[in-house]
Legacy VTK file of the C-alpha trace (Angstrom):
# vtk DataFile Version 3.0
C-alpha trace
ASCII
DATASET POLYDATA
POINTS 465 float
-16.821 32.730 -13.821
-13.726 34.165 -15.375
-10.684 31.843 -15.392
-12.831 28.718 -14.924
-13.730 25.885 -17.240
-16.809 23.810 -16.617
-16.734 24.959 -12.978
-13.011 24.003 -12.555
-10.206 26.524 -12.404
-8.511 26.511 -15.854
-5.110 25.442 -14.409
-6.416 22.712 -12.156
-6.973 19.110 -13.209
-10.563 18.047 -12.473
-10.755 14.762 -10.528
-14.472 13.913 -10.424
-16.332 11.159 -8.562
-17.337 8.091 -10.664
-20.682 6.755 -9.589
-23.198 4.348 -11.056
-24.423 7.067 -13.389
-20.972 8.083 -14.607
-18.821 11.218 -13.704
-20.183 13.411 -10.895
-18.753 16.874 -10.321
-19.871 17.897 -6.912
-20.537 21.363 -5.551
-18.079 20.745 -2.783
-14.583 20.466 -4.066
-11.123 20.481 -2.627
-8.003 21.973 -4.203
-5.062 19.642 -3.992
-1.420 20.739 -3.944
2.099 19.407 -4.704
4.443 18.931 -1.857
5.917 22.279 -2.955
2.470 23.866 -2.340
1.438 24.360 -5.951
-2.330 23.902 -6.632
-2.693 21.356 -9.348
-6.020 19.575 -9.074
-9.557 19.931 -7.798
-11.188 16.894 -6.183
-14.989 16.373 -6.004
-16.089 15.412 -2.459
-19.275 13.364 -2.376
-21.643 13.521 0.575
-22.631 10.471 2.721
-26.052 10.189 1.010
-24.412 9.779 -2.360
-22.217 7.151 -0.917
-25.062 5.089 0.496
-27.104 5.379 -2.642
-24.150 4.332 -4.732
-23.363 1.221 -2.729
-27.021 0.370 -2.759
-26.953 0.379 -6.585
-23.881 -1.752 -6.637
-25.657 -4.335 -4.381
-28.514 -4.612 -6.886
-26.090 -5.455 -9.722
-25.236 -9.136 -10.231
-21.637 -9.920 -10.997
-20.441 -10.097 -14.564
-19.785 -13.606 -15.828
-16.297 -14.892 -15.006
-15.061 -14.793 -18.636
-16.105 -11.172 -19.076
-14.370 -10.182 -15.832
-11.152 -11.858 -16.856
-11.172 -10.260 -20.268
-12.011 -6.709 -18.863
-9.150 -6.971 -16.301
-6.706 -7.786 -19.025
-7.911 -4.983 -21.209
-7.867 -2.443 -18.333
-4.163 -3.239 -17.755
-3.310 -2.078 -21.176
-5.572 0.942 -21.149
-4.004 2.092 -17.757
-0.500 2.313 -19.244
-1.090 2.827 -22.933
-4.043 5.153 -23.350
-4.960 8.736 -22.446
-7.302 8.370 -19.506
-9.326 11.252 -17.959
-7.274 13.826 -20.026
-3.862 12.452 -18.951
-1.469 10.233 -20.801
0.603 7.740 -18.648
3.605 9.982 -18.269
1.422 12.950 -17.457
-0.383 11.023 -14.817
2.901 9.666 -13.331
4.428 13.157 -13.165
1.373 14.720 -11.478
0.920 11.792 -9.004
4.627 12.047 -8.026
4.470 15.797 -7.439
1.364 15.410 -5.303
2.439 12.415 -3.177
6.160 13.343 -2.829
7.081 9.839 -4.061
10.115 10.068 -6.430
9.025 10.095 -10.061
10.884 6.860 -10.936
9.331 5.086 -7.988
5.885 6.348 -8.972
6.290 5.145 -12.539
7.490 1.694 -11.410
4.700 1.484 -8.959
2.125 2.467 -11.600
3.374 -0.235 -13.935
3.132 -2.761 -11.189
-0.491 -1.773 -10.796
-1.102 -2.552 -14.449
0.717 -5.933 -14.087
-1.415 -6.754 -11.060
-4.697 -5.820 -12.754
-3.919 -8.013 -15.739
-2.794 -10.789 -13.432
-5.620 -10.522 -10.918
-7.196 -13.863 -11.738
-3.926 -15.664 -11.447
-3.225 -13.897 -8.162
-6.329 -15.227 -6.461
-5.735 -18.819 -7.480
-3.018 -19.647 -4.800
-5.677 -18.779 -2.156
-8.323 -21.124 -3.491
-8.412 -24.512 -1.658
-7.560 -27.366 -4.017
-10.835 -29.014 -3.151
-13.051 -26.163 -4.091
-14.350 -24.721 -7.461
-15.171 -21.142 -8.273
-18.220 -22.110 -10.265
-20.693 -24.859 -9.025
-21.112 -25.954 -12.616
-17.541 -27.292 -12.472
-18.200 -29.255 -9.371
-18.633 -32.794 -10.507
-17.097 -34.614 -7.652
-18.919 -37.801 -6.817
-20.441 -37.470 -3.423
-20.187 -33.719 -3.399
-17.466 -31.182 -2.697
-16.910 -27.461 -2.074
-17.650 -24.242 -3.875
-15.508 -21.139 -3.242
-18.158 -18.453 -2.601
-18.134 -14.751 -1.841
-18.823 -13.673 1.707
-20.691 -10.611 0.386
-21.325 -8.517 -2.754
-19.852 -5.095 -2.186
-16.230 -4.487 -1.098
-15.068 -1.073 -0.038
-11.452 0.322 -0.035
-10.054 3.218 1.926
-6.893 3.616 -0.100
-3.498 4.947 1.040
-1.539 7.573 -0.808
2.062 6.497 -0.212
2.466 5.123 -3.738
0.447 3.697 -6.619
1.154 0.063 -5.700
-1.661 -0.154 -3.126
-4.111 -0.155 -5.982
-2.677 -3.537 -7.339
-4.567 -5.490 -4.662
-8.226 -4.588 -4.712
-8.805 -5.581 -8.385
-8.665 -9.115 -7.140
-12.064 -8.474 -5.532
-13.368 -7.670 -9.067
-11.866 -10.935 -10.237
-13.892 -12.745 -7.670
-17.153 -11.027 -8.604
-17.348 -8.269 -5.934
-18.518 -4.798 -6.807
-15.865 -2.438 -5.468
-16.130 1.124 -4.028
-12.799 2.982 -3.668
-12.333 6.085 -1.480
-9.005 7.532 -2.627
-6.462 9.278 -0.513
-6.393 13.089 -0.906
-2.666 12.866 -0.885
-2.675 10.933 -4.231
-6.173 10.411 -5.749
-5.006 10.012 -9.410
-4.084 6.266 -9.475
-7.505 5.072 -8.289
-9.232 7.630 -10.588
-7.219 6.408 -13.618
-7.779 2.729 -12.713
-11.562 2.982 -12.316
-11.782 4.861 -15.590
-9.672 2.130 -17.312
-11.831 -0.653 -15.814
-14.996 0.981 -17.074
-13.454 1.499 -20.587
-12.375 -2.100 -20.585
-15.819 -3.474 -20.096
-16.819 -3.316 -16.437
-20.046 -1.545 -15.813
-20.267 1.687 -13.708
-21.742 -0.304 -10.849
-18.783 -2.745 -10.799
-16.257 -0.153 -9.723
-16.989 3.301 -8.360
-14.613 6.176 -7.245
-15.892 8.049 -4.216
-13.685 10.887 -2.790
-15.344 11.794 0.420
-14.832 13.222 3.910
-14.751 11.354 7.266
-18.486 11.087 7.451
-18.612 9.717 3.887
-15.781 7.437 4.686
-17.637 5.858 7.696
-20.714 5.515 5.434
-18.729 3.450 2.948
-17.687 1.080 5.701
-21.282 0.803 6.938
-22.787 0.240 3.492
-20.258 -2.316 2.296
-20.308 -6.018 3.213
-16.569 -6.000 3.665
-13.908 -3.263 3.618
-10.116 -2.794 3.508
-8.603 0.213 5.105
-5.013 1.581 5.182
-3.575 3.704 8.044
-1.451 4.030 11.093
-1.913 2.609 14.566
-5.110 4.604 15.315
-6.789 3.115 12.224
-5.609 -0.387 13.387
-7.091 0.181 16.835
-10.385 1.707 15.483
-11.200 -1.466 13.473
-9.534 -4.124 15.566
-12.777 -5.610 16.736
-14.618 -5.415 13.428
-14.359 -8.709 11.540
-15.679 -7.098 8.344
-12.683 -4.750 8.033
-9.358 -5.804 6.763
-6.689 -3.450 8.115
-3.380 -2.679 6.398
-1.554 -0.846 9.141
2.113 -0.196 9.812
4.479 -2.849 8.337
7.339 -2.600 10.881
9.358 -4.945 8.597
12.644 -6.203 10.095
15.860 -7.965 9.073
17.394 -10.463 11.560
20.980 -11.673 10.980
22.439 -14.359 13.268
26.090 -14.865 14.396
26.701 -17.599 11.879
26.314 -15.086 8.947
28.642 -12.389 7.820
26.661 -9.162 7.728
29.156 -7.497 5.353
27.796 -9.740 2.559
24.315 -8.273 2.959
24.807 -4.484 3.326
23.493 -3.975 -0.277
20.339 -5.865 0.521
19.764 -4.149 3.884
20.154 -0.581 2.396
17.871 -1.594 -0.550
15.343 -2.953 1.896
15.432 0.384 3.818
15.522 2.879 0.949
13.731 1.251 -2.059
10.274 2.675 -2.775
11.365 5.850 -1.229
11.396 4.155 2.234
7.557 4.940 2.392
6.129 1.522 2.057
4.922 -0.808 4.773
7.428 -3.435 3.431
10.496 -1.154 3.896
12.755 -2.288 6.639
12.255 -0.390 9.899
14.714 -2.353 12.089
17.812 -4.465 11.649
18.794 -6.844 14.470
22.187 -8.625 14.645
23.427 -11.376 16.924
26.613 -9.742 17.965
27.926 -6.182 18.211
25.718 -4.138 15.817
27.728 -0.946 15.826
29.911 -1.761 12.767
26.824 -2.830 10.876
24.989 0.348 11.846
27.956 2.451 10.675
28.065 0.635 7.344
24.390 1.188 6.823
24.696 4.804 7.790
27.641 5.382 5.487
25.691 4.039 2.487
22.443 5.951 3.256
24.292 9.138 3.887
25.420 9.137 0.263
21.865 9.456 -1.057
21.447 12.874 -2.630
18.389 14.899 -1.776
16.714 15.799 -5.090
13.377 17.189 -6.172
10.653 14.742 -6.693
10.594 15.132 -10.443
14.245 14.297 -10.882
14.612 10.838 -12.374
17.532 10.156 -10.010
15.601 10.994 -6.840
15.364 8.249 -4.219
14.098 10.184 -1.219
10.477 11.349 -0.761
9.504 14.932 -0.340
7.110 16.703 1.997
6.128 20.314 2.662
8.886 21.847 4.876
6.674 22.198 7.912
5.478 18.524 7.671
9.147 17.364 7.236
10.141 19.386 10.334
7.381 17.867 12.281
8.478 14.359 11.333
12.029 15.159 12.330
10.869 16.550 15.713
8.811 13.325 16.229
11.869 11.239 15.452
14.073 13.154 17.793
11.628 12.516 20.589
11.330 8.781 19.830
15.105 8.374 19.529
15.833 9.385 23.132
18.298 6.834 24.594
19.682 5.748 21.268
22.863 6.723 19.470
22.193 8.734 16.265
24.440 7.896 13.326
22.193 9.897 10.978
20.079 11.820 13.421
16.867 13.835 13.301
18.714 17.075 13.018
19.861 16.306 9.369
16.712 14.718 8.115
15.134 17.885 6.609
16.824 18.779 3.305
15.174 22.089 2.265
14.831 22.065 -1.481
13.468 25.531 -1.695
9.915 26.537 -2.874
8.479 25.334 0.465
9.252 21.608 0.189
11.945 19.375 1.558
13.459 15.853 0.964
13.657 13.566 3.866
17.234 12.315 4.352
17.677 8.862 5.886
17.916 8.346 9.600
19.948 5.576 11.363
19.908 5.012 15.122
21.790 2.445 17.122
20.124 0.893 20.161
21.836 -0.651 23.176
19.161 -3.233 23.508
16.326 -4.564 21.440
13.648 -2.157 22.648
10.250 -3.134 20.873
8.879 0.393 21.296
11.672 1.907 19.315
12.044 -0.973 16.849
8.463 -0.485 15.813
8.645 3.237 15.185
7.884 3.482 11.453
8.198 6.714 9.548
7.456 7.572 5.903
11.050 7.903 4.649
14.249 5.699 4.996
14.466 5.492 8.887
16.030 2.385 10.508
16.825 1.267 14.041
19.844 -1.099 14.447
19.928 -3.319 17.547
21.725 -6.258 19.113
19.738 -9.471 19.312
20.272 -12.774 21.105
18.394 -16.038 21.314
17.481 -15.039 24.866
15.588 -12.071 23.517
13.474 -14.471 21.519
10.528 -13.306 19.490
9.586 -10.237 21.614
11.659 -7.681 19.501
10.438 -9.279 16.292
6.677 -9.270 16.915
4.109 -7.142 15.088
6.156 -7.361 11.743
4.577 -7.587 8.327
7.846 -9.202 7.135
10.924 -10.606 8.877
13.830 -11.492 6.591
15.852 -14.009 8.567
19.522 -14.355 7.373
20.418 -17.343 9.307
21.322 -21.001 9.101
19.104 -21.819 12.154
16.085 -23.635 10.990
14.558 -23.786 14.451
14.599 -19.920 14.494
12.672 -20.043 11.189
10.164 -22.330 12.764
9.758 -19.943 15.658
9.268 -17.025 13.408
6.596 -18.878 11.401
4.898 -19.887 14.690
4.679 -16.312 15.915
1.151 -15.074 15.324
2.042 -11.413 14.941
4.542 -11.959 12.091
2.838 -12.053 8.839
5.621 -13.071 6.338
9.023 -14.903 6.850
11.718 -14.641 4.188
14.417 -17.228 4.926
17.682 -15.975 3.472
18.852 -12.811 1.763
15.633 -11.446 0.313
14.605 -7.785 0.514
11.640 -7.157 2.816
9.874 -5.352 -0.084
9.879 -8.473 -2.308
6.475 -9.530 -3.575
5.073 -12.028 -6.022
1.511 -13.196 -6.834
1.963 -16.492 -4.910
3.219 -14.676 -1.810
0.510 -13.359 0.429
0.970 -9.663 1.529
-0.630 -9.995 4.924
-2.594 -13.193 4.138
-4.274 -13.419 0.744
-7.013 -10.961 0.199
-9.215 -13.840 -0.864
-8.800 -15.375 2.511
-11.113 -12.647 3.801
-13.315 -12.250 0.825
-14.216 -15.936 0.218
-15.482 -18.990 2.096
-16.014 -22.691 1.269
-19.533 -23.894 0.959
-20.404 -27.608 0.817
-22.156 -28.623 -2.465
-23.625 -31.706 -3.963
-25.504 -32.072 -7.223
-27.356 -34.808 -8.957
LINES 1 466
465 0 1 2 3 4 5 6 7 8 9 10 11 12 13 14 15 16 17 18 19 20 21 22 23 24 25 26 27 28 29 30 31 32 33 34 35 36 37 38 39 40 41 42 43 44 45 46 47 48 49 50 51 52 53 54 55 56 57 58 59 60 61 62 63 64 65 66 67 68 69 70 71 72 73 74 75 76 77 78 79 80 81 82 83 84 85 86 87 88 89 90 91 92 93 94 95 96 97 98 99 100 101 102 103 104 105 106 107 108 109 110 111 112 113 114 115 116 117 118 119 120 121 122 123 124 125 126 127 128 129 130 131 132 133 134 135 136 137 138 139 140 141 142 143 144 145 146 147 148 149 150 151 152 153 154 155 156 157 158 159 160 161 162 163 164 165 166 167 168 169 170 171 172 173 174 175 176 177 178 179 180 181 182 183 184 185 186 187 188 189 190 191 192 193 194 195 196 197 198 199 200 201 202 203 204 205 206 207 208 209 210 211 212 213 214 215 216 217 218 219 220 221 222 223 224 225 226 227 228 229 230 231 232 233 234 235 236 237 238 239 240 241 242 243 244 245 246 247 248 249 250 251 252 253 254 255 256 257 258 259 260 261 262 263 264 265 266 267 268 269 270 271 272 273 274 275 276 277 278 279 280 281 282 283 284 285 286 287 288 289 290 291 292 293 294 295 296 297 298 299 300 301 302 303 304 305 306 307 308 309 310 311 312 313 314 315 316 317 318 319 320 321 322 323 324 325 326 327 328 329 330 331 332 333 334 335 336 337 338 339 340 341 342 343 344 345 346 347 348 349 350 351 352 353 354 355 356 357 358 359 360 361 362 363 364 365 366 367 368 369 370 371 372 373 374 375 376 377 378 379 380 381 382 383 384 385 386 387 388 389 390 391 392 393 394 395 396 397 398 399 400 401 402 403 404 405 406 407 408 409 410 411 412 413 414 415 416 417 418 419 420 421 422 423 424 425 426 427 428 429 430 431 432 433 434 435 436 437 438 439 440 441 442 443 444 445 446 447 448 449 450 451 452 453 454 455 456 457 458 459 460 461 462 463 464
């Protein structure tokens, strides 16, 4: 057909499935756009039957030996950042991923480099989760009288990835380190990072069966979950609710991260940290702060936050100075309307009416929003949106844990150690950062929402002659 190359329009980047037999360009393909509405890529969409056959092939493949897995992960990290992969060098990939996702280019680049670091460090990252009394290989288990072997709960691990930044792809390579074969369903919003990573893993020494890339529709996505032993999915509250009763599915839902400052602390010393926690990563990540609670009058604190956030300039996604995410204008307006409805009863310091910053060409940056609450209303404190949006509220010991529940992270800036004990004891709070630490802080030894290996591995008793 005129104007096409190998079945793909000449000006579109082909993003093909990667199955057990190599690249697969499907008959059904979907054109992908930037947030400004420019067509830039064409994504192959695999059917459910291809999904089930692919995961069956993965199940038949035994894991690579531990040493080979470790070497291949190290090599893949370098290939991901240093080599041309699937026709794109690193900067070309970063630029295109940024334009598609609306994540600022500098944030996208930093997130992509963090993926490479995580891939290279995947073996080290799983070690903090391993019980000290267990070995990964039974041949190392020489404990007199027996001991424990850390064993996989299954063979095939599926991932429904998110598209709000490259960083989500830094976690699932830990499953490869543990010997799983992994099937990744990318987000249509940003399918490039997973595509690049699976290519890099294969070039580094993993077999096609070890890591597959399966763009698919909802029926195919359900088939991936059915065909895998264990799965990890990302999404909003409806996704959380859908899989709440399925023990084989690990759900990464809304983060609803919070900062709590008690009366014995001077909030003025921590405004930089608060603003950074709200706006870093474009305000799009589950670890960005959604609510700030203060034991005292929160109004001056809210005004200080708003003043700082209002100074952030809306810029196109490809501007190296950009901090704010972009969306198609109609999507941005829908988010602003949703915020306006949810903010009823609060005092807007940076309200919904100023959120949409039209950049022209059909896309808009999302300016920060700050709302002051008269009381710590959990329904509002847990409203999380994909841009810098924060609720500021009073808090008192009498309010207890109720306003802080259902949080991925609570940063507690306090001298009250009993409060820290209470936060750690609350089952719906995943991580507690005691002192002035940004809610987005991460490190290999710090679980994200528990260690991934907690769900992937179990201890088996073992004794040998």
